[in-house]
C-alpha positions in Angstrom: -15.4 -47.3 -28.4 -17.1 -46.7 -25.0 -13.9 -47.9 -23.2 -11.7 -45.6 -25.4 -14.1 -42.7 -24.7 -14.0 -43.3 -21.0 -10.2 -43.6 -21.1 -10.0 -40.3 -23.0 -12.3 -38.6 -20.5 -10.2 -39.9 -17.7 -7.0 -38.7 -19.3 -8.4 -35.2 -19.9 -9.7 -35.1 -16.3 -6.2 -36.0 -15.0 -4.7 -33.3 -17.2 -7.2 -30.5 -16.5 -8.5 -31.3 -13.0 -8.4 -28.1 -10.9 -5.7 -28.0 -8.3 -4.7 -31.6 -8.7 -4.4 -32.2 -12.4 -1.2 -32.4 -14.5 -1.4 -28.7 -15.6 -2.1 -27.6 -12.0 0.9 -29.6 -10.9 3.2 -28.1 -13.6 2.0 -24.6 -12.8 2.6 -25.1 -9.1 6.1 -26.5 -9.8 6.9 -23.5 -12.0 5.7 -21.0 -9.4 7.8 -22.8 -6.8 10.9 -22.7 -9.0 10.4 -19.0 -9.5 9.9 -18.4 -5.8 13.1 -20.3 -5.0 15.0 -18.3 -7.6 13.6 -15.0 -6.2 14.4 -15.8 -2.6 17.9 -17.0 -3.5 18.5 -13.8 -5.3 17.4 -11.7 -2.3 19.7 -13.8 0.0 22.7 -13.1 -2.3 21.9 -9.4 -2.6 21.7 -9.1 1.2 25.0 -11.0 1.6 26.7 -8.5 -0.8 25.2 -5.6 1.2 26.2 -7.1 4.5 29.8 -7.6 3.5 29.8 -4.1 1.8 30.4 -5.4 -1.7 28.6 -4.2 -4.8 26.4 -6.5 -6.9 25.8 -6.3 -10.6 23.7 -8.3 -13.0 26.6 -10.5 -14.1 27.6 -11.4 -10.5 24.0 -12.2 -9.7 23.7 -14.4 -12.7 26.9 -16.2 -11.7 25.8 -16.7 -8.2 22.5 -18.2 -9.3 24.0 -20.0 -12.2 21.4 -18.7 -14.7 21.7 -17.0 -18.1 21.8 -13.3 -18.7 18.3 -13.3 -20.2 16.9 -15.0 -17.2 18.6 -12.7 -14.7 17.2 -9.7 -16.6 13.7 -11.1 -16.3 14.3 -11.9 -12.6 15.5 -8.3 -12.0 12.4 -6.9 -13.7 10.2 -9.2 -11.5 12.0 -8.0 -8.3 11.7 -4.4 -9.4 8.0 -4.9 -10.1 7.5 -6.2 -6.6 9.4 -3.3 -5.1 12.1 -5.4 -3.7 15.2 -4.0 -5.4 16.5 -0.8 -7.0 18.7 -0.8 -10.2 21.0 2.1 -10.8 23.7 2.0 -13.5 23.7 -1.9 -13.4 24.2 -1.9 -9.7 21.5 -3.7 -7.7 20.5 -2.8 -4.2 17.7 -3.9 -1.9 14.8 -1.7 -0.9 13.5 -1.8 2.7 10.9 -4.3 1.7 13.5 -6.5 -0.1 15.8 -6.3 2.9 13.1 -7.4 5.2 12.1 -10.3 3.0 15.7 -11.5 2.6 16.3 -11.3 6.4 13.2 -13.5 6.9 14.5 -16.1 4.5 18.0 -16.0 6.1 16.6 -16.4 9.6 14.7 -19.5 8.5 17.8 -20.9 6.8 20.1 -20.4 9.7 17.7 -21.7 12.3 17.2 -24.9 10.3 20.9 -25.3 9.8 21.3 -25.1 13.6 18.5 -27.6 14.0 20.1 -30.1 11.5 23.5 -29.7 13.3 22.3 -30.0 16.8 19.3 -32.2 16.7 19.8 -34.7 13.8 22.5 -37.0 12.5 22.9 -35.0 9.2 26.5 -35.0 8.0 28.2 -31.6 8.5 28.8 -30.9 4.8 25.1 -31.4 4.2 23.7 -28.8 6.7 23.7 -25.9 4.2 22.2 -27.8 1.2 19.4 -29.3 3.3 18.6 -26.0 4.9 18.4 -24.5 1.4 15.8 -27.1 0.5 13.7 -26.5 3.7 13.8 -22.6 3.8 11.5 -22.0 0.8 8.6 -24.2 1.9 8.5 -24.4 5.7 6.1 -22.1 7.5 7.3 -19.2 9.8 5.3 -20.8 12.6 7.2 -24.1 12.3 10.5 -22.3 12.2 9.7 -20.2 15.3 8.6 -23.4 17.1 11.9 -25.1 16.3 13.8 -21.9 17.4 12.0 -21.9 20.7 12.7 -25.6 21.3 16.4 -24.9 20.9 16.4 -21.8 23.2 16.3 -19.2 20.4 20.0 -19.6 19.2 21.8 -16.4 18.0 24.3 -18.2 15.7 24.1 -20.9 13.1 26.7 -23.8 13.2 29.0 -21.9 10.8 29.2 -18.9 13.1 26.8 -16.7 11.1 24.5 -14.6 13.3 20.8 -15.5 13.1 18.5 -12.5 12.4 16.0 -11.8 15.1 12.3 -12.3 14.4 12.2 -8.5 14.1 14.8 -8.5 11.4 17.7 -7.2 13.4 21.3 -8.4 12.7 24.6 -7.3 14.2 27.1 -5.7 11.8 29.7 -7.9 10.1 33.0 -8.1 12.0 36.3 -10.0 11.9 38.8 -10.3 9.1 40.0 -13.1 6.8 42.5 -15.6 8.2 44.6 -14.9 5.1 45.3 -11.4 6.4 46.9 -12.5 9.7 50.7 -12.2 9.9 53.2 -14.4 11.6 52.8 -14.2 15.4 49.3 -12.9 15.3 46.5 -14.6 17.3 42.8 -14.8 16.5 39.6 -16.8 17.1 37.6 -18.3 14.4 34.1 -16.8 14.3 32.9 -18.0 10.9 33.6 -20.6 8.3 32.1 -20.1 4.9 30.0 -23.1 3.7 30.2 -22.4 0.0 31.5 -23.7 -2.2 31.0 -27.2 -0.8 34.3 -28.5 -2.2 36.3 -26.0 0.0 34.1 -26.4 3.0 34.4 -30.1 3.0 38.2 -29.8 3.2 38.0 -27.4 6.1 35.7 -29.9 7.9 38.2 -32.7 7.3 40.8 -30.5 9.0 38.6 -30.3 12.0 38.2 -26.5 11.9 35.2 -24.9 13.5 34.0 -21.5 15.0 35.5 -20.9 18.5 38.9 -22.3 17.8 42.0 -20.2 18.6 44.4 -19.8 15.8 48.1 -18.8 16.2 49.9 -18.0 13.0 53.4 -19.5 12.8 54.4 -18.9 9.2 53.1 -17.0 6.2 54.4 -17.3 2.6 52.9 -16.4 -0.8 51.7 -20.0 -1.2 50.5 -21.0 2.3 49.7 -19.9 5.8 50.6 -22.2 8.7 49.0 -21.9 12.1 48.1 -23.7 15.2 44.4 -24.3 15.7 43.8 -25.0 19.4 47.4 -26.3 19.4 47.1 -28.5 16.3 49.3 -27.5 13.3 47.4 -26.8 10.1 48.4 -25.4 6.7 46.1 -23.8 4.2 46.5 -22.1 0.8 45.6 -18.3 0.8 42.4 -19.2 -1.1 41.2 -21.6 1.5 42.2 -19.2 4.3 39.9 -16.5 2.8 36.9 -18.8 3.7 37.7 -18.5 7.4 36.9 -15.3 9.4 38.7 -14.6 12.6 38.5 -12.1 15.4 42.0 -10.8 16.2 43.1 -11.3 19.8 45.6 -9.4 21.8 49.2 -10.4 21.4 49.2 -11.0 25.2 46.6 -13.7 24.8 47.8 -17.1 26.1 48.3 -19.5 23.2 46.1 -22.6 23.5 48.1 -25.8 23.8 47.2 -29.0 22.0 44.9 -31.2 24.1 45.2 -34.9 24.5 42.5 -36.9 22.8 41.0 -40.3 23.6 42.3 -42.0 20.4 45.9 -41.5 21.7 45.2 -43.6 24.9 47.0 -46.9 24.8 45.5 -50.2 26.0 45.6 -50.3 29.8 46.0 -46.5 30.2 43.4 -44.5 32.1 42.4 -40.9 31.8 39.9 -38.3 32.8 37.4 -37.0 30.3 37.7 -33.2 30.0 34.9 -32.8 27.4 33.7 -33.4 23.8 34.8 -31.2 20.9 32.2 -28.6 19.8 32.7 -30.1 16.4 30.8 -33.2 17.6 27.1 -32.4 17.5 23.7 -33.8 17.2 23.0 -37.5 17.7 26.7 -38.4 17.7 27.3 -36.1 20.7 24.2 -37.4 22.6 25.3 -41.0 22.0 28.7 -40.4 23.5 27.2 -38.6 26.5 24.7 -41.5 27.0 27.8 -43.8 27.1 29.1 -41.8 30.1 31.5 -39.6 28.1 31.0 -36.5 30.3 33.5 -34.2 32.0 35.1 -35.9 35.1 34.4 -39.5 34.0 37.3 -41.9 34.2 37.9 -43.9 31.1 40.3 -46.8 30.3 41.4 -48.1 26.9 40.6 -51.8 27.3 40.9 -53.6 23.9 41.4 -53.0 20.2 39.3 -54.9 17.7 40.9 -57.1 15.1 40.5 -54.4 12.5 41.8 -51.7 14.9 38.5 -49.9 14.9 36.4 -49.5 17.0 38.3 -49.6 20.3 36.8 -50.9 23.5 36.8 -48.4 26.5 35.8 -49.0 30.1 33.7 -46.1 31.4 31.0 -45.9 34.1 31.5 -49.6 34.8 30.6 -50.6 31.2 32.7 -51.5 28.2 31.7 -49.5 25.1 33.0 -49.4 21.6 34.1 -46.1 20.2 35.3 -45.5 16.7 38.7 -43.8 16.2 37.0 -40.9 14.4 34.8 -40.3 17.4 37.7 -40.8 19.8 39.5 -38.0 18.1 36.8 -35.6 19.3 37.0 -36.5 23.0 39.4 -34.5 25.1 41.1 -36.2 28.0 43.6 -35.6 30.8 46.1 -38.4 31.1 47.9 -36.8 34.1 45.7 -38.3 36.8 46.3 -40.4 40.0 46.2 -44.0 38.9 45.8 -45.5 42.4 
């Protein structure tokens, strides 16, 4: 009986212990879930405002993947906190709500940039991991990371990062799907949601900064050269790419030679590494000597065909074909 009583006391203590018991844990988890939902709602409302589109209860519920009843309670909560206004089913941010949302967006985009430039996180995972971080990291830690990176002004998808004071430039550019045959633009943003579409754009090697030259437009597809490489997208996929139109007099960028095209015995000069190669992968290649001006020779191909052995800086290194696709070279050099 004594052992049973002690076990019961221990169980009750574990359940009701202040701050560390089961009930405290569940309460904290619930509060965290509510905070995540609230901040995600504010981010979505700001994105609607930034892109000059209206937001209703149904669209907010769809964006957050929650029921109508839950979104109604969420809206009441946001109103009670003075973060939104509701007028004829249209939701808008108050000044306080806008300030709060910009802080969350700044944290998100800084950590996206950190994941892209300083870690080996896969490109399709940048957004989701930043979403996990943004709700729980401190502002001090975020500002420390930003300072270490030189206070970047854009995230890796081309979105501007709000300043610490909450300033953000106006939205600009137009959808790639609106360009006509013969028009030229520069990619300034690639939408990272939904993930299924973003992953396809990543596979195609598209990234902010690339020049696009539209060669053909039909009802079913748009064909263009992205830094000289031909690419075809459906209109739906093209709407996820924002471009800045360029003058018709702009010189069209030609396709660059890449290291994976170099045959065994051939030598070339490294021009640079694609901006699409970031983080630890980029640093590893630079540590190998893959820097502008270096001479590199294709020396051998492994039995499986991948990786390929290259001679650079007096050393033979193995580089996988997928990485070699991201290294730009000049094959027209003096071979003496």
